[in-house]
N, C-alpha and C positions, 0 to 999 in steps of 0.2 A: 625538468626544472631548469631554468637558465637565471645565472645571477650576472648582472652587468655591474661591474665595480669601477669606481674612479677613486683615485687616491692622491694625496699630497702631503708633503713634510717639508717644513722649511724653518731656518734658525730664527726668523722674524727680523725685525729692523734694529733691535738693541743688543740682544744676547750674541756673544762671539761665537758661540757653536750650538749645535743642536743636540739636545739631550733626550729628544723623543724618539721613538721608533715604531715602525708599522709592521703588521703581520697581515699578508694577504695570501690566502691558500697556504702554502708551505713556505713562503719566502719572506725573510725578514730585512727590513730596510733600516739600518741604524746610523746615526750621525750623517744623515743625508740632507742635502739642501736643494730641493727640486725647485725649478723655475716654472714649470707648467704641470698641468694635471696629467696623470697616467692612467690608462684604462685598460681592463682585462675582462674577459668573459669567461664564466665557469659554467659548465653543464654537468649536471649530477645532483647528488642529494647531500653530499657532505662537504661543508665548507667552514673555514675558520678565519675570523677577521678580527683584529684587535689593535688597538693603539695603546702605547705606553709612554708616559710622561716621567723622564728622570727627575728626581727631586730636586728642585732649585736650592742652592746652598749646601747640597750634600755632595762630597767627593764622589766621583764615579757613577753619577746619575744615568749617563749614557749606557754604562756597563750593566747596571740594573735592569734598565729597560730592554736591552738586547737579550740578557740573560733570561729574562721573565718570558719574553716572546719565543725564544728558542726553545725553552722547556715546554710551552704550549704546544709547539709543532712536534716535540718528541712524543708527547703524551696523546696526541690526536690519533684517529677520530675521537672526539668528546661528544657522547650522544646522552649523557645524563647530567642534571646539575651537580650530582655529587662527583662526577668525574672532573668536572670543571673546577670545583673547590679543591679536589685532591691535586690537580695539575698545578694550581695556584700556589698550594703549600709546598709542592716540590719545588717551585721556582724559589720560594723563600728558603728552603732548605739549601739549595745551591748557592744563594747569596750568603748564607750564614758560614757555609764551608769556605767560601771565596774570601770572606774577612778573616778567617782564622789564618790563612796564609797570607793575606795582605791586610794587616791590622791598620795601617794608615788610612784604609779605605772604610773603616768602622762606620756604620750608619748610611752606606749607600742604599739607595731605594728608588721606587718608582710607584707611581699610580698607574692603573691599567683598566681598560674596558674593552668589551668585545662582544661578538656573537658567535656562538658555536651551533652551526646549522646541520641538521639532518633530517632526511624525509621532508615533511613539510612542518617540522617543528624546529625551534631553536630555543637557546638559552642565552639571554642576555646577562653579562656579568660585569661586575667592576669592584676594585679596590681603590680607594682614594676618591679623587675628583674628576677622573676622566669619565665621560658620558656616552650612553647609547640612547639615540632618540628614534622614534618611528613617525613616518609622516605617511598619513593615509585618510583618504576622504576629506582632504582639505585641513586635517587636524595635526598638530604637532604634539607628540606624546613622549615625554622623558620616561624611559623604561628603567633607568638605574636610579640608584639613591647615593648622593655623595657622602662620603665618610669625612665630614668636616664639621667644625665647631658652628659654622653658619648654618649648614642643613639641620643640626640639631636644634638650633634656636628656631628655625622655620617650622620645622615639625612640631615644636612646642608651643607655636603661635606667639612667640616672644618678639619677633621682628616681621616686617613685611618683605615680599620679594624685592621691592625698591629699596628698602633699607639694606637688604643683603648684598646689594651690587657694591655698596660702598663701605660696608662693614669693615673695621680695622683688623678683624680676625678671619677675613674670608679666605686667606691662603693656608690656615692652620688646619692640617688634616688630622683625623681620629684614626685613620687605618692606612697602611701602605705595605706594599712588598719590600721587606727591608731586611738588611743583615745587621742586627744590633744586639746579637747575643740573646735573642727571644726576649729581650727586656719589654717589648709591647706586644699586645695581642693584635693579630691581624684578622679583620673582619672582612667577609666576602659577602657581596650582595647578589642574589641570583634572581631571575624572574624568567619563567616559561613562557614562550611566545608561540602562538599558531601563526605560521606565516601563510597559510593557504589562501589569504585574502589578498596576498601580494603587498604592494605598497613599496616605500623607500625607507632604508635605514642609514642613520648617520651615527658614526663613531668618532669622538672627537676628544682632544686635550682640552684643557682649561684655557688654552692659548687661543682657541677659536670660540668657545661659548663665553668667555669672560669678555671679549671684545665686541660680541653682537647681542642686540636684544632678541627676544624670542620672535617677535615679528619679522625681524631681519633674516633669521635662521629660517622660518616658515616661507618667506619669500624665496629664499635660494632653493629650498628644498621642492618648491612648485615648479621650478624651472626646468626645461627640458634637459638642460646640461647644468646640474647643480654645482659641480665642481667648479666650472669656470665662473658661474655667477658668484659663488663663495669669493673666489679670487679677485674678482672686480670689486667686490665690496670691501674686501679687506685691504686692498691697495690704498684705500684712504683711512685706514685706522692706524693706530699708534705701533701695534704689534711689539709689544714690550717683552713677550714671552715667544717661545718657539711655538709654532702652530701646526697642527696635524690632524688629518681628518680622512675617513673613508666613508664614501657613499655607495650604498649597495641598492640595486632595484631589483626585485624579484618577479620573474615572469613564470607563472605556473603552467 
């Protein structure tokens, strides 16, 4: 099994720094500002890919993003959804310990999403509003579920997808990996995926999906070099937030 991976992270056009982080294999890229796509190829059965988005408005978001991804590396290989959930809870424990020694950073946190791959199986996971998509057979499928006020309204049928894009509470999360003295519950979403049929996967922060329509994401994913296609399209966008994504293509 071969995984061809392209990845990118950038502070965007407005934010002064990048609070996002990427996990590719066993390498964590934090507070980075790429100017072009990077590419790697992995051969074998186990692979871990993830994007973390430091929470805007919270001190130390970039620390939370890096700590969370480093913890996933320490806990891997992750071969069951329970192992993924356990690893994310360990990341939260690490943040809780950190804020005890650094109380001025109380409330630091992040959203995170990723794929834990082994054999021909995978677990797509997320906390917060980072996402995992699958592009296969010309179709774009969202594998994760946002932990947000807007997602709950959508699931309850109270708003339409079009209304969700401009909803005043679209940035309010209902779960995050956060150091807040366990004041809030951390919810983890997981979905088991059979990757034997191949296809492409996209893991991204809201800095990507909030800028693009689903049809634009679909168009980029259908391209031979999806990463470059994304950058070309994003160059004409406002990029009010940090933008980070990983595209992985599976070859069985």
